[in-house]
PALUMKE-822810 format. One record per residue (C-alpha): residue in one letter; x, z, y. Coordinates in steps of 0.05 Angstrom, whole numbers, padded with zeros to 5 digits. Each point is the difference from the previous one (the first is absolute). Layout:
<atoms>
<atom "A",<X,Z,Y>> ...
</atoms>
This chain:
<atoms>
<atom "X",<00029,-00009,-00629>> <atom "X",<-00022,00044,00058>> <atom "X",<-00062,00015,00044>> <atom "X",<00037,00034,00056>> <atom "X",<00070,00010,00031>> <atom "X",<00024,00070,-00010>> <atom "X",<00003,00016,00075>> <atom "X",<-00072,-00027,00010>> <atom "X",<-00037,00051,-00047>> <atom "X",<-00032,00054,00042>> <atom "X",<-00058,00049,00005>> <atom "X",<-00050,-00057,00005>> <atom "X",<00018,-00017,-00073>> <atom "X",<-00017,00069,-00030>> <atom "X",<-00037,-00005,-00065>> <atom "X",<00020,-00075,-00006>> <atom "X",<00044,-00028,-00056>> <atom "X",<00061,-00037,00026>> <atom "X",<00060,-00036,-00030>> <atom "X",<00065,00003,00036>> <atom "X",<00070,-00025,-00017>> <atom "X",<00068,00021,00030>> <atom "X",<00066,00035,-00009>> <atom "X",<00009,00073,-00019>> <atom "X",<00023,00035,00062>> <atom "X",<00002,00069,-00034>> <atom "X",<-00024,00030,-00066>> <atom "X",<-00016,00075,-00004>> <atom "X",<-00019,00041,-00064>> <atom "X",<-00039,00061,00019>> <atom "X",<-00010,00037,-00066>> <atom "X",<-00046,-00048,-00038>> <atom "X",<-00020,-00045,00060>> <atom "X",<00042,-00057,00022>> <atom "X",<-00003,-00025,00072>> <atom "X",<00029,-00070,00016>> <atom "X",<00007,-00024,00070>> <atom "X",<-00011,-00074,-00003>> <atom "X",<00030,-00044,00056>> <atom "X",<-00014,-00071,00025>> <atom "X",<00010,-00033,00067>> <atom "X",<-00063,00033,00030>> <atom "X",<00018,00071,-00015>> <atom "X",<00002,00056,-00051>> <atom "X",<-00058,00023,-00050>> <atom "X",<00000,00061,-00041>> <atom "X",<-00023,-00012,-00072>> <atom "X",<-00016,00060,-00048>> <atom "X",<00004,-00002,-00078>> <atom "X",<-00024,00056,-00043>> <atom "X",<00012,00012,-00073>> <atom "X",<-00072,-00014,-00023>> <atom "X",<00021,-00073,-00016>> <atom "X",<00061,00011,-00044>> <atom "X",<00023,-00072,-00002>> <atom "X",<-00006,-00009,00076>> <atom "X",<00035,00067,00012>> <atom "X",<00057,-00018,-00046>> <atom "X",<00009,-00066,00040>> <atom "X",<00001,00041,00064>> <atom "X",<00053,00043,-00027>> <atom "X",<00045,-00060,-00012>> <atom "X",<-00006,-00022,00074>> <atom "X",<00060,00005,00046>> <atom "X",<00017,-00017,00071>> <atom "X",<-00009,-00076,00017>> <atom "X",<-00039,-00017,-00063>> <atom "X",<-00052,-00052,00014>> <atom "X",<-00071,00025,-00018>> <atom "X",<-00072,-00020,-00001>> <atom "X",<-00048,00057,00006>> <atom "X",<-00076,00001,-00008>> <atom "X",<-00036,00061,00019>> <atom "X",<-00053,00038,00039>> <atom "X",<00009,00017,00073>> <atom "X",<-00013,00074,00015>> <atom "X",<00013,00050,00057>> <atom "X",<00062,00042,-00006>> <atom "X",<-00011,00073,-00014>> <atom "X",<-00003,00044,00062>> <atom "X",<00067,00016,00029>> <atom "X",<00037,-00059,-00033>> <atom "X",<-00016,-00055,00052>> <atom "X",<00056,-00037,00035>> <atom "X",<-00015,-00017,00072>> <atom "X",<00062,-00043,00005>> <atom "X",<-00029,-00052,-00048>> <atom "X",<-00059,-00047,00011>> <atom "X",<-00018,00016,-00074>> <atom "X",<00014,00076,00009>> <atom "X",<-00074,00022,-00009>> <atom "X",<-00007,-00032,-00068>> <atom "X",<00031,-00012,-00066>> <atom "X",<-00013,-00045,-00060>> <atom "X",<-00016,00033,-00068>> <atom "X",<00031,-00047,-00051>> <atom "X",<-00042,-00033,-00054>> <atom "X",<00047,-00056,-00019>> <atom "X",<00076,-00005,00009>> <atom "X",<00042,-00060,-00014>> <atom "X",<00075,-00006,00009>> <atom "X",<00011,-00070,00025>> <atom "X",<00076,00007,00003>> <atom "X",<00051,00053,-00009>> <atom "X",<00057,00014,00047>> <atom "X",<00072,00025,-00007>> <atom "X",<00021,00054,00047>> <atom "X",<00008,-00037,00067>> <atom "X",<00068,-00003,00031>> <atom "X",<-00030,00022,00066>> <atom "X",<-00056,00050,00011>> <atom "X",<-00062,-00021,00039>> <atom "X",<-00003,00067,00036>> <atom "X",<00074,00001,00020>> <atom "X",<00012,-00019,00072>> <atom "X",<00075,00006,-00005>> <atom "X",<00015,-00054,-00051>> <atom "X",<00062,-00039,00019>> <atom "X",<-00018,-00067,00030>> <atom "X",<00040,-00039,-00050>> <atom "X",<-00041,00029,-00059>> <atom "X",<-00065,-00013,00041>> <atom "X",<00018,-00076,00008>> <atom "X",<00025,-00008,-00071>> <atom "X",<-00066,00028,-00028>> <atom "X",<-00043,-00024,00058>> <atom "X",<-00062,-00010,-00044>> <atom "X",<00000,00076,-00014>> <atom "X",<00018,00016,00072>> <atom "X",<-00060,-00039,00023>> <atom "X",<-00046,00044,-00040>> <atom "X",<00013,00056,00050>> <atom "X",<-00064,00013,00042>> <atom "X",<00042,-00009,00064>> <atom "X",<00025,-00068,-00021>> <atom "X",<-00070,-00019,-00026>> <atom "X",<-00028,00019,00070>> <atom "X",<00055,-00041,00037>> <atom "X",<-00010,-00062,-00043>> <atom "X",<-00077,00005,00009>> <atom "X",<00009,00010,00075>> <atom "X",<00042,-00064,00000>> <atom "X",<-00057,-00037,-00033>> <atom "X",<-00050,00027,00049>> <atom "X",<00043,-00021,00058>> <atom "X",<00008,-00073,-00024>> <atom "X",<-00073,-00005,-00015>> <atom "X",<-00016,00026,00073>> <atom "X",<00048,-00052,00028>> <atom "X",<-00029,-00057,-00039>> <atom "X",<-00073,00024,00020>> <atom "X",<00018,00002,00074>> <atom "X",<00039,-00064,00004>> <atom "X",<-00053,-00042,-00037>> <atom "X",<-00051,00029,00047>> <atom "X",<00041,-00027,00058>> <atom "X",<00002,-00070,-00032>> <atom "X",<00071,00003,-00028>> <atom "X",<00016,-00044,-00061>> <atom "X",<00039,00029,-00058>> <atom "X",<00054,-00056,-00014>> <atom "X",<00060,00004,-00045>> <atom "X",<00068,-00026,00022>> <atom "X",<00057,-00019,-00047>> <atom "X",<00047,00049,-00034>> <atom "X",<00054,-00053,-00012>> <atom "X",<00022,-00026,00067>> <atom "X",<00060,-00017,00042>> <atom "X",<00056,00046,00020>> <atom "X",<00001,00013,00078>> <atom "X",<00048,00034,00044>> <atom "X",<-00010,00055,00052>> <atom "X",<-00028,00052,-00049>> <atom "X",<00024,00044,-00057>> <atom "X",<00034,-00030,-00061>> <atom "X",<-00045,-00042,-00042>> <atom "X",<-00014,00010,-00073>> <atom "X",<00021,-00068,-00028>> <atom "X",<-00034,-00036,-00061>> <atom "X",<00040,-00056,-00034>> <atom "X",<-00036,-00065,-00014>> <atom "X",<00006,-00030,-00069>> <atom "X",<-00028,-00067,00020>> <atom "X",<00042,-00007,00064>> <atom "X",<00071,00013,-00022>> <atom "X",<00039,00044,00046>> <atom "X",<-00058,00016,00046>> <atom "X",<-00036,00065,00013>> <atom "X",<-00067,00025,00019>> <atom "X",<-00005,00066,00041>> <atom "X",<-00054,00052,-00009>> <atom "X",<-00036,00009,00066>> <atom "X",<00020,00056,00049>> <atom "X",<-00067,-00013,00032>> <atom "X",<-00051,-00056,00004>> <atom "X",<00018,-00009,00073>> <atom "X",<00010,-00076,00003>> <atom "X",<-00056,-00017,-00051>> <atom "X",<-00052,00042,00040>> <atom "X",<00020,-00037,00063>> <atom "X",<-00010,-00067,-00038>> <atom "X",<-00069,00024,-00020>> <atom "X",<-00016,00007,00074>> <atom "X",<00024,-00069,00011>> <atom "X",<-00047,-00020,-00057>> <atom "X",<-00062,00025,00035>> <atom "X",<-00011,00060,-00046>> <atom "X",<-00010,00042,00063>> <atom "X",<00005,00069,-00031>> <atom "X",<00042,00017,-00059>> <atom "X",<00017,00061,-00038>> <atom "X",<00036,00018,-00066>> <atom "X",<00022,00065,-00035>> <atom "X",<00066,-00028,-00022>> <atom "X",<00061,00019,-00035>> <atom "X",<00066,-00008,00039>> <atom "X",<00072,00005,-00020>> <atom "X",<00064,00018,00038>> <atom "X",<00069,00013,-00030>> <atom "X",<00022,00055,00045>> <atom "X",<00027,00072,-00003>> <atom "X",<-00058,00047,-00016>> <atom "X",<-00028,00061,00037>> <atom "X",<-00058,00047,-00013>> <atom "X",<-00049,-00050,00032>> <atom "X",<00031,-00064,-00029>> <atom "X",<-00001,-00035,-00066>> <atom "X",<00028,-00069,-00025>> <atom "X",<-00071,-00021,-00013>> <atom "X",<-00057,00026,00043>> <atom "X",<-00071,-00016,00021>> <atom "X",<-00024,-00019,00068>> <atom "X",<-00067,-00020,00030>> <atom "X",<00013,-00065,00036>> <atom "X",<-00047,-00030,00047>> <atom "X",<-00001,-00056,00055>> <atom "X",<-00051,-00023,00051>> <atom "X",<-00008,-00063,00042>> <atom "X",<-00018,-00006,00072>> <atom "X",<00018,00072,00016>> <atom "X",<00044,00042,00045>> <atom "X",<00032,00068,-00012>> <atom "X",<-00064,00037,00019>> <atom "X",<-00041,-00035,-00053>> <atom "X",<00049,00013,-00057>> <atom "X",<00010,00073,00021>> <atom "X",<-00075,00014,00008>> <atom "X",<-00017,-00029,-00069>> <atom "X",<00055,00036,-00036>> <atom "X",<-00013,00064,00035>> <atom "X",<-00074,-00001,-00018>> <atom "X",<00020,-00013,-00073>> <atom "X",<00047,00060,-00001>> <atom "X",<-00051,00045,00033>> <atom "X",<-00051,-00020,-00053>> <atom "X",<00049,00011,-00057>> <atom "X",<00018,00068,00024>> <atom "X",<-00075,00018,00005>> <atom "X",<-00021,-00028,-00067>> <atom "X",<00061,00028,-00040>> <atom "X",<00017,00064,00035>> <atom "X",<-00060,00013,00044>> <atom "X",<00045,00003,00061>> <atom "X",<-00021,-00026,00067>> <atom "X",<00060,-00034,00036>> <atom "X",<-00003,-00008,00075>> <atom "X",<-00033,-00061,00030>> <atom "X",<00036,-00034,00028>> <atom "X",<00073,00016,-00023>> <atom "X",<00047,00014,00059>> <atom "X",<00048,-00056,00017>> <atom "X",<00073,00010,00025>> <atom "X",<00052,-00049,00016>> <atom "X",<00064,-00005,-00040>> <atom "X",<00040,00022,00063>> <atom "X",<-00042,00062,00012>> <atom "X",<00003,00020,-00073>> <atom "X",<00076,-00005,-00001>> <atom "X",<00006,00035,00065>> <atom "X",<-00047,00059,-00015>> <atom "X",<00010,00007,-00076>> <atom "X",<00065,-00036,-00018>> <atom "X",<-00039,-00041,-00052>> <atom "X",<-00045,-00063,-00002>> <atom "X",<-00044,00037,-00052>> <atom "X",<-00007,00069,00034>> <atom "X",<-00038,00057,-00034>> <atom "X",<-00050,00022,00054>> <atom "X",<-00016,00062,-00037>> <atom "X",<00066,00029,00026>> <atom "X",<-00006,00017,00074>> <atom "X",<00077,00000,00012>> <atom "X",<00025,-00055,00044>> <atom "X",<00066,-00029,00025>> <atom "X",<00016,00000,00075>> <atom "X",<00054,-00044,00032>> <atom "X",<00051,00041,00040>> <atom "X",<00058,-00049,00004>> <atom "X",<-00009,-00012,00075>> <atom "X",<00018,00072,00017>> <atom "X",<00061,00002,-00046>> <atom "X",<00037,-00062,00021>> <atom "X",<00052,00039,00039>> <atom "X",<00011,00063,-00042>> <atom "X",<00070,00014,-00028>> <atom "X",<-00030,00005,-00070>> <atom "X",<00018,-00070,-00029>> <atom "X",<-00048,00010,-00059>> <atom "X",<-00056,-00005,00051>> <atom "X",<00030,-00041,00056>> <atom "X",<00025,-00056,-00048>> <atom "X",<-00069,-00018,-00028>> <atom "X",<-00032,00014,00069>> <atom "X",<00043,-00054,00030>> <atom "X",<-00007,-00050,-00058>> <atom "X",<-00055,-00051,00004>> <atom "X",<-00007,00006,-00075>> <atom "X",<00002,00076,00001>> <atom "X",<-00052,00054,00006>> <atom "X",<-00001,00071,00017>> <atom "X",<-00064,00034,-00017>> <atom "X",<-00027,00072,-00007>> <atom "X",<-00057,00030,-00040>> <atom "X",<-00032,00068,00010>> <atom "X",<-00017,00045,-00059>> <atom "X",<-00050,00053,00016>> <atom "X",<00024,00070,-00018>> <atom "X",<00065,-00031,-00025>> <atom "X",<00041,00061,00016>> <atom "X",<-00028,00029,-00063>> <atom "X",<00045,-00047,-00039>> <atom "X",<00060,00031,-00032>> <atom "X",<00069,-00029,00006>> <atom "X",<-00001,-00020,-00072>> <atom "X",<-00067,-00037,00011>> <atom "X",<00030,-00037,00059>> <atom "X",<00061,-00018,-00041>> <atom "X",<-00046,-00028,-00054>> <atom "X",<-00036,-00043,00053>> <atom "X",<00069,-00023,00025>> <atom "X",<00016,-00023,-00071>> <atom "X",<-00069,-00035,-00004>> <atom "X",<00012,-00044,00063>> <atom "X",<00068,-00017,-00028>> <atom "X",<-00037,-00041,-00053>> <atom "X",<-00021,-00047,00056>> <atom "X",<00069,-00006,00030>> <atom "X",<-00003,00054,00052>> <atom "X",<00068,00036,00011>> <atom "X",<-00032,00066,00019>> <atom "X",<-00061,00034,00028>> <atom "X",<00008,00034,00068>> <atom "X",<-00051,00050,00025>> <atom "X",<-00019,00049,00054>> <atom "X",<-00036,00064,-00016>> <atom "X",<-00051,00019,00055>> <atom "X",<00001,00075,00003>> <atom "X",<-00027,00012,00071>> <atom "X",<-00011,-00056,00048>> <atom "X",<-00012,00049,00059>> <atom "X",<00074,00015,-00005>> <atom "X",<00022,-00070,00009>> <atom "X",<00065,-00020,-00034>> <atom "X",<00012,00071,-00022>> <atom "X",<-00064,-00001,-00040>> <atom "X",<00024,-00059,-00041>> <atom "X",<00048,00001,-00057>> <atom "X",<00044,-00058,-00025>> <atom "X",<00074,-00021,-00002>> <atom "X",<-00018,-00066,00035>> <atom "X",<-00027,00034,00065>> <atom "X",<00068,00006,00030>> <atom "X",<00003,-00076,00003>> <atom "X",<-00064,-00007,00036>> <atom "X",<-00015,00012,00074>> <atom "X",<-00062,00042,00019>> <atom "X",<-00037,-00060,00025>> <atom "X",<00005,-00035,-00068>> <atom "X",<-00020,00063,-00038>> <atom "X",<-00059,00012,00044>> <atom "X",<-00024,-00073,-00006>> <atom "X",<00009,00002,-00078>> <atom "X",<-00042,00066,-00002>> <atom "X",<-00053,-00030,00044>> <atom "X",<-00004,-00066,-00037>> <atom "X",<-00004,00029,-00070>> <atom "X",<-00051,00054,00024>> <atom "X",<00043,00054,-00029>> <atom "X",<-00027,00072,-00002>> <atom "X",<00031,00067,-00018>> <atom "X",<00015,00002,-00074>> <atom "X",<00007,-00074,-00008>> <atom "X",<00061,-00039,-00026>> <atom "X",<00019,-00068,00031>> <atom "X",<00036,-00047,-00048>> <atom "X",<00043,-00058,00025>> <atom "X",<00020,-00066,-00029>> <atom "X",<00054,-00043,00033>> <atom "X",<00028,-00063,-00032>> <atom "X",<-00019,-00073,-00009>> <atom "X",<-00075,-00007,00012>> <atom "X",<-00016,-00017,-00071>> <atom "X",<00038,00061,-00027>> <atom "X",<-00036,00048,00049>> <atom "X",<-00068,-00030,-00016>> <atom "X",<00008,00003,-00074>> <atom "X",<00031,00071,00000>> <atom "X",<-00046,00033,00050>> <atom "X",<-00058,-00040,-00026>> <atom "X",<00010,00027,-00069>> <atom "X",<00016,00070,00026>> <atom "X",<-00067,00007,00039>> <atom "X",<-00040,-00015,-00064>> <atom "X",<00041,00048,-00042>> <atom "X",<-00007,00053,00052>> <atom "X",<-00072,-00014,00005>> <atom "X",<-00009,00015,-00075>> <atom "X",<00048,00057,-00006>> <atom "X",<-00029,00036,00062>> <atom "X",<-00072,-00010,-00016>> <atom "X",<-00012,-00045,00062>> <atom "X",<-00037,-00058,-00031>> <atom "X",<-00069,-00010,00029>> <atom "X",<-00059,-00031,-00036>> <atom "X",<-00004,-00035,-00067>> <atom "X",<00000,-00074,00018>> <atom "X",<00031,-00034,00061>> <atom "X",<-00004,-00076,-00002>> <atom "X",<00034,-00043,00053>> <atom "X",<00011,-00073,00019>> <atom "X",<00070,-00015,00024>> <atom "X",<00004,-00067,00037>> <atom "X",<00045,-00043,00042>> <atom "X",<00060,-00001,-00044>> <atom "X",<00065,-00036,00019>> <atom "X",<00004,-00068,-00032>> <atom "X",<00073,00006,-00020>> <atom "X",<00057,00046,-00010>> <atom "X",<00075,-00016,00006>> <atom "X",<00044,00011,-00062>> <atom "X",<00071,00015,00025>> <atom "X",<00032,-00009,-00066>> <atom "X",<-00034,-00066,-00015>> <atom "X",<00004,-00021,00075>> <atom "X",<-00072,-00028,-00002>> <atom "X",<-00071,00015,00016>> <atom "X",<-00049,00022,-00055>> <atom "X",<-00076,00003,00004>> <atom "X",<-00025,00071,00000>> <atom "X",<-00064,-00020,-00038>> <atom "X",<00009,-00070,-00026>> <atom "X",<00017,-00067,00030>> <atom "X",<-00073,-00023,00003>> <atom "X",<-00024,00055,00050>> <atom "X",<-00021,-00028,00065>> <atom "X",<00030,00022,00068>> <atom "X",<-00045,00016,00058>> <atom "X",<-00014,-00066,00038>> <atom "X",<00032,00027,00062>> <atom "X",<00063,00018,-00039>> <atom "X",<00011,-00071,-00027>> <atom "X",<00050,-00014,00055>> <atom "X",<00041,00059,-00025>> <atom "X",<00012,-00028,-00069>> <atom "X",<00065,-00032,00022>> <atom "X",<00017,00036,00066>> <atom "X",<-00016,00073,-00018>> <atom "X",<-00019,00010,-00073>> <atom "X",<00016,00074,00002>> <atom "X",<-00061,00011,00048>> <atom "X",<-00046,-00051,-00036>> <atom "X",<-00062,00037,-00026>> <atom "X",<-00042,-00019,-00061>> <atom "X",<-00074,00001,-00014>> <atom "X",<00012,00048,-00058>> <atom "X",<-00038,00064,-00017>> <atom "X",<00011,00055,-00052>> <atom "X",<-00050,00050,-00024>> <atom "X",<00031,00070,-00008>> <atom "X",<-00034,00059,-00032>> <atom "X",<00033,00070,00001>> <atom "X",<00068,-00032,00014>> <atom "X",<-00004,-00051,-00056>> <atom "X",<-00007,-00074,00013>> <atom "X",<-00058,-00022,-00043>> <atom "X",<-00009,-00070,00026>> <atom "X",<00034,-00051,00045>> <atom "X",<-00017,-00069,00026>> <atom "X",<00001,-00048,00058>> <atom "X",<-00028,-00062,00032>> <atom "X",<00039,-00058,-00031>> <atom "X",<00034,-00058,00034>> <atom "X",<-00048,-00059,-00007>> <atom "X",<00040,-00054,00040>> <atom "X",<00057,-00036,-00034>> <atom "X",<00042,-00002,00063>> <atom "X",<00000,00074,00009>> <atom "X",<00015,00012,-00075>> <atom "X",<00060,-00046,00007>> <atom "X",<00025,00038,00060>> <atom "X",<-00005,00067,-00035>> <atom "X",<00038,-00028,-00060>> <atom "X",<00056,-00029,00043>> <atom "X",<00005,00070,00031>> <atom "X",<00007,00032,-00068>> <atom "X",<00057,-00049,-00017>> <atom "X",<-00042,-00046,-00044>> <atom "X",<00018,-00069,00020>> <atom "X",<-00046,-00060,-00008>> <atom "X",<00028,-00021,-00067>> <atom "X",<-00007,00069,-00031>> <atom "X",<-00069,00009,00032>> <atom "X",<-00024,-00065,-00035>> <atom "X",<00033,00021,-00066>> <atom "X",<-00031,00069,-00002>> <atom "X",<-00062,-00004,00044>> <atom "X",<-00014,-00075,00004>> <atom "X",<-00069,00008,-00033>> <atom "X",<-00021,00050,00054>> <atom "X",<00029,-00039,00058>> <atom "X",<-00034,-00064,-00024>> <atom "X",<-00068,00038,-00009>> <atom "X",<00004,00027,00073>> <atom "X",<-00003,-00075,00024>> <atom "X",<-00068,-00011,-00030>> <atom "X",<-00045,00045,00039>> <atom "X",<00016,00073,-00011>> <atom "X",<-00049,00050,00031>> <atom "X",<00022,00063,00036>> <atom "X",<00003,00052,-00056>> <atom "X",<00024,00069,-00017>> <atom "X",<-00003,00052,-00055>> <atom "X",<00024,00065,-00028>> <atom "X",<00025,00027,-00066>> <atom "X",<-00011,00072,-00024>> <atom "X",<00047,00033,-00049>> <atom "X",<-00054,00020,-00052>> <atom "X",<00046,00047,-00038>> <atom "X",<00022,00034,00064>> <atom "X",<-00070,00008,00028>> <atom "X",<-00025,00032,-00065>> <atom "X",<00062,00044,-00004>> <atom "X",<-00020,00025,00069>> <atom "X",<-00074,00010,-00015>> <atom "X",<00017,00036,-00067>> <atom "X",<00050,00045,00032>> <atom "X",<00055,-00022,-00046>> <atom "X",<00076,00002,00014>> <atom "X",<00017,-00069,-00030>> <atom "X",<-00037,-00066,-00013>> <atom "X",<00023,00009,-00071>> <atom "X",<-00054,00055,-00005>> <atom "X",<-00057,-00050,00015>> <atom "X",<00026,-00059,-00042>> <atom "X",<-00018,-00004,-00074>> <atom "X",<00066,-00026,-00026>> <atom "X",<00053,00005,00057>> <atom "X",<00076,-00014,-00004>> <atom "X",<00056,00052,00009>> <atom "X",<00045,00006,00059>> <atom "X",<00045,-00053,-00034>> <atom "X",<-00056,-00049,-00009>> <atom "X",<-00006,00012,-00075>> <atom "X",<-00061,00012,-00045>> <atom "X",<00017,00059,-00047>> <atom "X",<-00065,-00013,-00038>> <atom "X",<00015,-00070,-00023>> <atom "X",<00077,00004,00011>> <atom "X",<-00001,-00057,00049>> <atom "X",<00038,-00037,00025>> <atom "X",<00033,-00021,-00067>> <atom "X",<00046,-00052,-00028>> <atom "X",<-00029,-00067,-00025>> <atom "X",<00023,-00044,-00057>> <atom "X",<00054,-00053,00006>> <atom "X",<-00052,-00051,-00020>> <atom "X",<-00043,00019,00059>> <atom "X",<00060,-00005,00049>> <atom "X",<00018,-00069,-00029>> <atom "X",<-00069,-00025,00014>> <atom "X",<00007,00022,00072>> <atom "X",<00071,-00028,00008>> <atom "X",<00026,00072,00016>> <atom "X",<00062,00032,-00023>> <atom "X",<00007,00076,00011>> <atom "X",<00070,00019,00025>> <atom "X",<00013,00072,-00013>> <atom "X",<00037,00039,00055>> <atom "X",<00073,00010,-00017>> <atom "X",<00018,00072,-00023>> <atom "X",<00064,00030,00030>> <atom "X",<00050,00017,-00053>> <atom "X",<00019,00074,00000>> 
</atoms>
């Protein structure tokens, strides 16, 4: 039905006859001449219809926005002064010779050129929302990224292998989405949160290098960068260590950025330990575009009379840190109050600060209600450590270490954006040497920070039982601009070590056999050393596209409540279907008023 896409017609086609199809972006009647901007996924093309052909002109008069048309016509140069440099087709137009209305359209509930449409409407009429050029570009970018991934990995001898969608529910993760079995009464499958165990089994099968662009499911509370169903690039490699996996995946990301965005990422990416990232930036996914850092000052505040500082300074689980904001004295009291409210989101009970007016005057050149609690030696040390200069503001965080890290870590990034301090466009980073475990005070047990199949360093094996808090894992995360885009590890490949880790996590031998018996048995039959990584594809493309949410780079996302407004899912099912599955729905009791 067409010879060209609308956006592909250009000056090289002048004096040629073309046929194009698309949607009406806009129709304009200029006193006897009708202009129709026709739109498809490749761009916009101006078509012109004059009254010489009465029938065709009458058809053009019927056309309205979002009608679907086929146009046949002659490509000609636009008259002088009417070109549009913002369009790839801006030098030319098509003089219509044939016009066919392929389908009419009611007035759309959302407008293609309206950027302020409420998200609920956008998701309900997603098929119209996706017609927007911005959405078309993002979905096309997604296709280019996945193509570049496949091209790279297949060039590196990876095999594309599918793993099951119906599998076994496993602990140590988010909630599973459960699927009842009709043929096994009272039993359930789970949709996979990741193909983790299957890809390890593939390494035990001798497949050597595996990858898959795979759908995963997690029944968890949603945020801007999370969805109940999401896509990840999953890969695994045999006979490798951390450097092999990191080098391979880093090369892939560099190639993708070059091909899709024409951006040269650094080679190699910088590497930072988890401990250093937390100490300097308060986060294990620091945004290196922001130059602000955290500095520990607890050691000079242990004896001050100010318990807000001395309490955390003397607590082994506490932290007192400072962060210097250049030219921070320019902030108004109202702005400081807003930042105080901001850190409160992360549990901070306040935001102490010192204004540095004139360092040459010593204490007299500083301004803060907390100065009276600090001896001169402590104040001088803090000014020296933070590198404070005249006109700066020094913020403080004092609380449990995790509260200080989250609050000041988020504040530094917000200040970086608000104060125009961000440097560079793309700052990738590897974060390595994560702790293996974290202690949950409420549950009174250890949890795996990554997952239970991550290997500890060989020299830390003896700490599994004696000192799990200081046991480090062979895990690594790729971070770009403060967003974790991928994470992985070297896996446990010896059954004895896997059993020890499970015991530490409170999984006894009977439970281990029930839930992971297939993996533990497989480890007995010649498992190679192996490791891998998974990239959050939606998150990576969100970052590359400059979008604010992964919903903006997914064709048909769910809402914040995990619902699909387009299809009205989830929905009720018939009683007959429930009987086949041996399920009875018990409605929650309603309180009587």
